N, C-alpha and C positions, 0 to 999 in steps of 0.2 A: 287727673291728669291735663293741664293746658299746653298744644304747640304752640312751638313757634312762628312770629307770624311771620318771620321768613324762615323758615327750615330746607327750605329747598334753597333759598341764595349760598346758603352756607357752605353748599360741595362747589359754586359758579363762582362765590366770593376768592375762594381760596385756589382758584385756576392759575393766579396769573403769576407766580413766580420766577421765570423767567428770567432773565435782566432784560430792563429795556435801553438797550444801549441809544445816547444819541450819536449823532451821524459823525465819524471824525471827522473834524475839519481841519485840511491841511491848507497849509497857511497861503491864501493867494497869490496868482500871481502881481506883481509889482502895475501897481495903476501910478497914476498924474494927478497925485491930489496936492495943493499945497502946503509945505514943510516951512515952516519960519526956525530953522534954526537958525545954532552960525557956518554950518558949514557953506561953501558959495559953489555954485553949480558951474562946473568948468568944461571941456570937449568929451575930457575923460568920460562926464555923464553922457553927452551925449553917443558914443559909441556903446557903454552899458546898458540903453537904451536898447540901440538895435541891436544886440543879444538878449537880451532878454526879452524881443520881439521875435526873434530865432527860433528861441526854448520855446514861446507861448504852443504851439500848434499840439510839442509832445507831451506840457506840460498839464494839460487840456485835458489828453486823452488820459493819464496819469490819473487824473484826480477823478474821471468819468469809471475806469477799472476800479479803482476804489470804492467808488460809489455801489457798482454792482455786485463785487466782494464783502462788503458790509454789511449789506444787506441779504445774499447768503450766509453770512455767516449768526446775525442775528435773527435771522429765521429758523436757525439750523439746520438749515437743507443738509440734507446726506451727498447729495455729488461733491464731486472733488471741485476744486478753484477749477478757472477756466485755463487755458494754454497762456493768456497773456498775461496773469496774475503768476505762473510759475515765471515766466518770465523774466519778470522783475523782480522777483527775487535773486534768481540767480543774476551775481554781480561779475561775470566774464566779460558779458558782451561790452560794459560800459567802458573799461580798461581806462576806469580813472580811480586809479587808488588813493589820490587824494582832491579836495574839492579843492584845496590853497594853492593847487599847483598854476600859478599863473603862466603858465607856459602851452596851456591847455585853454581851448576858447572858452568864454564866461561861458557861450550860452550851451555849452556841452556838461559844463562844473555845477551849474543851475536844472541843468534835471537829472545829474545823479543824486543833489541835493531834493529833490522832492521825487526822485524814486528810492533813497534809503528815509527817508519818511514814509512816504509809504508802506515799505518794510515794520518799521516801529510801528507806526499806528495797526494796520494788521497782526501782528504778532501779541499786539494788548489787547485790539478784541477777542481775538480764540483763544485769550488764555482768562477772558474774562466771561465768558459765557457757559454754560450747559455744566454739567457734571456736580448735579443739586440733587439728583434723584429724580424720582416723581412727583412732579408738584398736585395733581388734581387731588383734591379729595370729596367726600362726600359722606351725607348724613352716615349711612354704614361704617365709613370709616371713623368716623368724629366721635363717635359714640364707646371706640374703644380706646383705652389710654394710647397702644400704640400706634394708633392711626395718630392722634395727637402728639407725641411723642417726634412723630414722623414730619409732621407740619411746623411744629417748633424748630425743627432742625432745618426744614428746610428755610426759613425766614432769616434765620443765621447764616444760614448761606448765604442767601439772596443780598445780604445786610455788609455782610463782605466781600460781594463782588459789587457793588456799589465802590464801596469804599474803594475799593482796591481797582480799580475802571478811574477814579474822576479822581486818585492822587497817580495812575500811571499818566492818565491823559493831558497831565499841567505835564511834568515830567517830562513826556513826548514835544509838548510845544515849547515847553521854554531849551531844549535840548534842540529844537528847531532852530529858534531865536542864537542859541549859540553857533551855528553853524553860517548865520549871514554875517558872522565877523570873520569867517574861517574862509569865506570867498573871496576875503582884500578888494572890496570894491571903490571905487573910488568914494573920496569922504561924503561924499551932498549924496548920494547914490546910499550907500551905507547907513547914511539917517534915516534916510527913508523906507531902506527897508525893516531895518531895525525897531523902527516907529509900528511898522504895519503891525508887524510878529507880534507885535509887543500889543498892539493892539487887538488882536484875533485873538490871543494868551487868555488877554483880560474880559473879550465877550464869552470865550471860548468854559472859561472857568465859572463865570457868574449865571450862565445855560445851564450846566452840571447843576450848582449848586441850588438852582430854580427847581427843576426838573426832577432833581431824585428828594428835595427835601420833600415834593407831594409823595412820593417811592418809598419816602422812610416814612411816611406819616402813614400811609398806609396799610407797612411791617407792621406799625408800631399798633394799629386798629386792629386786624389781623389775630395779632400775638396776642392783643385782649380777650377777642374773642375766645380763642384754641383755648387761654389758661384758664377763662372765666369756665366755659364747661368740662377743662378737668380739675377742678378744685370744686363742682359741682354735680360731678358725675355720677353720685349715688341717688341723685333724684333724675339724671337722664335716663331715657329710654329709646327705642327708636320702635315705632309702630306703624306700621302700614307704608316703611320706607321714609319716615316723617321722622323729627327728634320732637319730643315730648318734656316738658320738668312736671315732677308731681306738686313742686308748690311752683303758684303763678305769682309770686315774686320774682323766685327766677329766673321766669320763664320769660317775666315783661323786663329782667335787668339783662336779660341775654339780648332782646328785641331794640332795646337800645343803645347795645355795642353793636349790635346785624347793622344798625343802620348809621352811625357814625362810621362803619365800615364801607356800606354801600355810599357812602356821600365821599370820603377818603378815594377810592377806585376813581367814581364820577369826576373828580377832577382829577386827577392819574388821565384816564382818556380825555376828555376836553384838552386840557395841556398838548396830549399828541396829534389831536386832530389840528388845533392853532398848526402845530409842524408842520 
């Protein structure tokens, strides 16, 4: 019998199934960059700029709480959300039932807009992690069909989570764009806000697509390994904690698949380091 050259890697390579969420991005506060559109700047836009400036501190606070909460969710930590998160989920203190109500100062409506987006993002993240069951695997588990079936089920669960989060994030960002219209801003400022929000959505879509393409490649590679072990299980044995094949050709083929899976894993890790 021939031992798999990276038999020990099978256990490690299939422990990554927890979803890796790209950090949720609330559209950045309005910044001053030139927009050469059809709208002309007026004194109302100057007033709107001052309202954005007043809202900036609270919006930055919401972004900071969002970052901490997203890290907690992604790490699947067991401690409850912070008191700040609970407060942001409670709409009662805002007393702003309609962000389009121009009788309410704009800076308060801007803060409420970010709070609503915070809630949407956190709810999406919470629905996109966990609940795939145990994701680790070792040779003693992979040598039997029950263990391999569990891995394949976890892979499918992970793929569905990627799809759900990617599509959900696009919907959250598009909804945030629409609230820019609901604010009833002066035409020049509205055009600037919508342009920034659309650019943010496009960037987020492209970033998720690139990151998840690597994860999907890794999923597929792991599935190939698991299915190969499944279809060649008659000659697969566990010897001294290592997987071994009776047939040398099967061992070589399995090692090739493992090397491809390891390469796909390295791409994902490199991408994570870059971000």
